[in-house]
C-alpha positions as CSV (number, residue, x, y, z in Angstrom):
1,G,-50.3,-86.1,-52.5
2,A,-47.0,-84.4,-53.2
3,M,-48.5,-81.0,-52.4
4,R,-46.1,-80.3,-49.5
5,I,-43.7,-78.9,-52.0
6,A,-46.2,-76.2,-52.9
7,W,-45.7,-74.8,-49.4
8,S,-41.9,-75.3,-49.1
9,K,-41.1,-71.7,-49.8
10,G,-43.8,-70.4,-47.5
11,K,-45.4,-68.6,-50.3
12,N,-49.1,-67.9,-50.5
13,R,-49.3,-64.7,-52.5
14,P,-49.5,-63.7,-56.1
15,S,-46.5,-62.9,-58.2
16,A,-46.2,-60.4,-61.0
17,L,-48.8,-61.1,-63.7
18,P,-47.4,-63.4,-66.4
19,S,-46.9,-62.2,-70.0
20,C,-45.7,-63.6,-73.2
21,S,-43.7,-61.7,-75.8
22,G,-40.8,-62.1,-78.2
23,S,-38.4,-65.0,-77.6
24,S,-39.5,-65.4,-74.0
25,C,-42.9,-66.7,-74.9
26,G,-43.9,-69.1,-72.2
27,M,-41.8,-67.2,-69.6
28,A,-42.0,-63.7,-68.2
29,L,-39.6,-61.5,-66.3
30,A,-40.8,-60.5,-62.9
31,A,-39.8,-57.3,-61.1
32,D,-37.1,-59.1,-59.1
33,G,-35.5,-60.3,-62.3
34,A,-36.6,-64.0,-61.8
35,M,-38.2,-65.9,-64.6
36,R,-41.9,-66.5,-64.1
37,A,-44.1,-68.9,-66.0
38,T,-47.1,-68.0,-68.2
39,W,-50.4,-69.7,-68.2
40,Q,-49.5,-71.6,-71.4
41,R,-46.5,-73.1,-69.7
42,V,-48.6,-74.0,-66.7
43,L,-51.1,-75.7,-69.0
44,F,-48.4,-77.7,-70.8
45,Y,-46.9,-79.1,-67.6
46,S,-50.2,-79.8,-65.8
47,T,-51.5,-81.6,-68.9
48,L,-48.3,-83.7,-69.1
49,T,-48.7,-84.5,-65.4
50,A,-52.3,-85.8,-65.9
51,L,-51.2,-87.9,-68.9
52,T,-48.7,-89.9,-66.7
53,S,-51.6,-91.4,-64.8
54,G,-52.1,-93.7,-67.8
55,L,-48.7,-95.3,-67.3
56,G,-49.9,-96.9,-64.1
57,A,-52.0,-99.3,-66.1
58,L,-49.1,-100.7,-68.2
59,P,-47.9,-103.3,-65.6
60,L,-51.3,-105.0,-66.1
61,L,-50.4,-105.9,-69.7
62,W,-48.7,-108.9,-68.2
63,C,-51.7,-109.9,-66.0
64,R,-53.4,-112.8,-67.8
65,T,-55.1,-114.8,-65.1
66,I,-58.1,-113.1,-63.4
67,G,-59.9,-115.1,-60.6
68,P,-61.4,-114.3,-57.2
69,R,-57.9,-114.4,-55.6
70,N,-56.3,-112.0,-58.0
71,L,-59.4,-109.7,-57.8
72,A,-59.1,-109.7,-54.0
73,L,-55.4,-108.9,-54.0
74,S,-56.0,-106.2,-56.6
75,N,-58.7,-104.5,-54.6
76,C,-56.6,-104.8,-51.5
77,A,-53.5,-103.2,-53.2
78,A,-55.7,-100.4,-54.5
79,A,-57.1,-99.8,-51.0
80,G,-53.6,-99.6,-49.5
81,M,-52.5,-97.0,-52.1
82,C,-55.7,-95.0,-51.4
83,L,-55.1,-95.1,-47.7
84,A,-51.5,-93.9,-48.1
85,A,-52.6,-91.2,-50.4
86,A,-55.2,-90.1,-47.9
87,V,-52.6,-89.9,-45.1
88,S,-50.3,-87.9,-47.3
89,L,-53.0,-85.5,-48.5
90,A,-54.0,-84.7,-44.9
91,M,-50.4,-84.1,-43.9
92,E,-49.9,-81.7,-46.8
93,G,-53.0,-79.8,-45.7
94,V,-52.1,-79.3,-42.1
95,Q,-48.6,-78.1,-43.0
96,A,-49.9,-75.2,-45.0
97,P,-48.6,-71.8,-43.7
98,M,-51.9,-70.8,-42.1
99,A,-52.9,-70.5,-38.5
100,D,-56.2,-72.4,-39.1
101,A,-54.8,-75.1,-41.4
102,W,-56.0,-77.9,-39.1
103,T,-59.5,-76.4,-39.1
104,R,-59.6,-76.1,-42.9
105,V,-58.4,-79.6,-43.4
106,G,-61.0,-80.9,-40.9
107,G,-63.7,-78.9,-42.5
108,G,-62.7,-80.3,-45.9
109,G,-62.7,-83.8,-44.4
110,V,-66.3,-83.4,-43.3
111,L,-67.3,-82.2,-46.7
112,G,-65.5,-85.1,-48.3
113,Y,-67.3,-87.6,-46.1
114,L,-70.7,-86.0,-46.9
115,F,-69.8,-86.0,-50.6
116,I,-69.1,-89.8,-50.5
117,V,-72.3,-90.5,-48.5
118,A,-74.3,-88.5,-51.0
119,T,-72.7,-90.2,-54.0
120,R,-73.2,-93.6,-52.6
121,A,-76.9,-92.8,-51.9
122,F,-77.3,-91.6,-55.5
123,L,-75.7,-94.8,-56.8
124,E,-77.9,-97.0,-54.6
125,R,-81.0,-95.3,-55.8
126,N,-80.1,-96.1,-59.4
127,E,-80.1,-99.9,-59.4
128,G,-79.7,-100.2,-63.1
129,I,-76.4,-98.2,-63.3
130,K,-73.7,-99.6,-65.5
131,F,-70.0,-98.8,-65.9
132,Q,-68.2,-100.2,-69.0
133,A,-69.3,-103.8,-69.1
134,L,-70.0,-103.9,-65.3
135,A,-73.3,-103.7,-63.6
136,G,-74.8,-103.7,-60.1
137,P,-72.6,-103.4,-56.9
138,T,-69.4,-103.9,-58.9
139,A,-70.2,-101.0,-61.2
140,K,-71.1,-98.7,-58.3
141,K,-67.9,-99.5,-56.5
142,T,-65.8,-98.8,-59.6
143,L,-67.6,-95.6,-60.5
144,L,-67.2,-94.4,-56.9
145,L,-63.5,-94.9,-57.1
146,I,-63.3,-93.0,-60.3
147,V,-65.3,-90.1,-58.9
148,V,-63.1,-89.9,-55.8
149,M,-59.9,-90.0,-57.9
150,T,-61.3,-87.3,-60.1
151,A,-62.3,-85.1,-57.1
152,H,-58.9,-85.4,-55.4
153,S,-57.2,-84.3,-58.7
154,F,-58.8,-80.9,-58.3
155,A,-56.7,-80.2,-55.2
156,E,-53.5,-81.4,-57.0
157,G,-54.3,-79.1,-59.9
158,V,-54.5,-76.2,-57.4
159,G,-51.1,-77.2,-56.0
160,I,-49.5,-77.1,-59.5
161,G,-50.9,-73.6,-60.2
162,V,-49.9,-72.2,-56.8
163,S,-46.3,-73.6,-57.2
164,F,-45.8,-71.9,-60.6
165,N,-46.4,-68.6,-59.0
166,D,-43.3,-69.0,-56.8
167,R,-40.7,-69.6,-59.6
168,D,-41.0,-71.3,-62.9
169,V,-38.3,-73.9,-62.0
170,F,-40.2,-74.6,-58.8
171,G,-43.5,-75.2,-60.7
172,V,-41.7,-77.6,-63.1
173,Y,-40.4,-79.5,-60.1
174,V,-43.8,-79.8,-58.5
175,S,-45.3,-80.9,-61.8
176,T,-42.6,-83.6,-62.1
177,A,-43.2,-84.8,-58.6
178,L,-46.9,-85.1,-59.1
179,A,-46.4,-86.8,-62.5
180,I,-44.4,-89.5,-60.6
181,H,-47.1,-89.6,-57.9
182,N,-49.8,-90.1,-60.6
183,I,-48.3,-93.3,-61.8
184,P,-49.2,-95.4,-58.8
185,E,-52.6,-93.7,-58.6
186,G,-53.2,-94.7,-62.2
187,L,-52.2,-98.2,-61.1
188,A,-54.8,-98.1,-58.3
189,V,-57.5,-97.3,-60.8
190,A,-56.3,-100.1,-63.2
191,L,-56.1,-102.6,-60.4
192,V,-59.9,-102.3,-59.9
193,L,-60.9,-102.1,-63.6
194,V,-58.7,-104.6,-65.4
195,P,-59.5,-107.7,-63.2
196,Q,-63.2,-106.9,-63.9
197,G,-62.6,-107.3,-67.6
198,T,-61.8,-103.8,-68.7
199,S,-58.9,-103.6,-71.3
200,V,-55.6,-102.1,-70.2
201,G,-56.0,-99.4,-72.8
202,K,-59.4,-98.3,-71.4
203,A,-58.2,-98.5,-67.9
204,A,-55.3,-96.2,-68.8
205,A,-57.8,-93.8,-70.4
206,W,-60.0,-93.8,-67.3
207,A,-56.9,-93.1,-65.2
208,V,-56.0,-90.1,-67.4
209,L,-59.6,-88.9,-67.3
210,S,-59.6,-89.0,-63.5
211,S,-56.5,-86.7,-63.6
212,L,-57.9,-84.1,-66.0
213,P,-58.9,-81.7,-63.2
214,Q,-55.2,-81.1,-62.7
215,P,-54.8,-78.9,-65.8
216,L,-58.3,-77.5,-65.5
217,M,-57.6,-76.2,-62.0
218,A,-53.9,-75.3,-62.5
219,I,-54.7,-72.3,-64.7
220,P,-57.2,-70.4,-62.4
221,A,-55.0,-71.3,-59.4
222,F,-52.0,-69.8,-61.2
223,L,-53.9,-66.6,-62.1
224,F,-55.6,-66.2,-58.8
225,V,-53.2,-67.7,-56.3
226,Q,-54.3,-65.8,-53.2
227,M,-57.8,-67.2,-53.3
228,F,-56.9,-70.7,-54.3
229,G,-54.0,-70.9,-51.9
230,G,-56.5,-70.5,-49.0
231,L,-58.8,-73.2,-50.5
232,L,-56.1,-75.8,-51.0
233,P,-56.1,-77.2,-47.4
234,I,-59.9,-77.6,-47.6
235,G,-59.5,-79.5,-50.9
236,L,-56.8,-81.7,-49.5
237,G,-58.9,-82.6,-46.4
238,F,-61.9,-83.3,-48.7
239,A,-59.8,-85.6,-50.9
240,A,-58.2,-87.4,-47.9
241,A,-61.6,-88.2,-46.3
242,A,-63.1,-89.4,-49.6
243,M,-60.2,-91.7,-50.5
244,A,-60.1,-93.2,-47.0
245,H,-63.8,-93.9,-47.1
246,V,-63.6,-95.6,-50.4
247,A,-60.7,-97.7,-49.3
248,C,-62.2,-98.8,-46.0
249,F,-65.9,-99.2,-47.0
250,E,-65.7,-100.3,-50.6
251,L,-62.4,-101.8,-51.7
252,L,-61.4,-103.7,-48.5
253,P,-64.9,-105.4,-47.9
254,E,-64.9,-106.4,-51.6
255,S,-61.4,-107.9,-51.3
256,R,-62.4,-109.9,-48.2
257,L,-65.5,-111.2,-50.1
258,E,-63.5,-112.3,-53.1
259,M,-60.8,-113.9,-50.9
260,S,-63.4,-115.9,-49.1
261,R,-64.7,-117.1,-52.5
262,A,-61.2,-118.2,-53.4
263,K,-60.9,-119.9,-50.0
264,G,-57.8,-117.9,-49.3
265,S,-56.3,-116.5,-46.2
266,E,-57.0,-113.0,-44.9
267,L,-53.4,-112.8,-43.7
268,E,-52.4,-112.6,-47.4
269,L,-54.7,-109.6,-47.7
270,F,-53.2,-107.9,-44.7
271,G,-49.7,-108.5,-46.2
272,V,-50.7,-106.9,-49.6
273,L,-52.5,-104.0,-47.8
274,G,-49.4,-103.3,-45.7
275,A,-47.0,-103.6,-48.6
276,S,-49.0,-101.4,-50.9
277,F,-49.6,-98.8,-48.2
278,A,-45.9,-98.7,-47.3
279,A,-44.8,-98.5,-50.9
280,M,-47.1,-95.6,-51.8
281,L,-46.2,-93.8,-48.6
282,A,-42.5,-94.2,-49.3
283,V,-43.0,-92.6,-52.7
284,Q,-44.8,-89.7,-51.1
285,L,-42.1,-89.2,-48.4
286,A,-39.3,-89.4,-51.0
287,L,-41.0,-86.7,-53.1
288,H,-41.4,-84.6,-49.9
289,E,-37.7,-85.0,-48.9
290,A,-36.5,-84.2,-52.4
291,S,-38.4,-80.9,-52.2
292,E,-36.7,-79.7,-49.1
């Protein structure tokens, strides 16, 4: 959700085509004398950005007690992070330098909602579906979260590619900001997987896997920035709607159910939801402010 920095220069046009020669391999000299990136450099930074998602699972190395209460709190924290990311993604989209940015984000939101409805319908038709050691509704909820996280990484990959077409140093900054942003997103994935019995290592691997669209989309977005720049608000709206839907209709109901089993208070859930939402949103705003 740190895509606002991709718009901060007001650019949405292609730069000189990148090249690689001599001692400047990985960089190219544009007509205005500024250093531009090559696709190899974009691939390196976007891959590094995706790998940082796995770091989000590391705090759970110290989580040893898994019961209904911890499961409820974990799902609630993941929901808060997803909701904050959804708000941030939508804000990024509407601030794109386009007259119809709101329309594009809204259209993307409708597509995101339809995508989640279709995915849920598919999962419900396949009763025997399994994910890791999970089965039934738990497996479906977990798989849906992974699918949504993966889908929203496509938009972030486009943001990386577009930003590298402005200036190389600007693209490096965007990649760094998204790398920081990916850590709590990896934590959101791990918070759902680890309490269900998945190892921290496997949870980290799933978090990284859900971010792989970032390098996959960064390269074509870098090479064809005009086309992908126009699609970015649609992708952001799509991701925002999908993440909000999963948070409200999958993670939060599950957390309430588990808390009732633990005979705990829903006020505790509201506290965790608010704290995780505020913390994630604070990270997004800090990255936005640093980009100005």
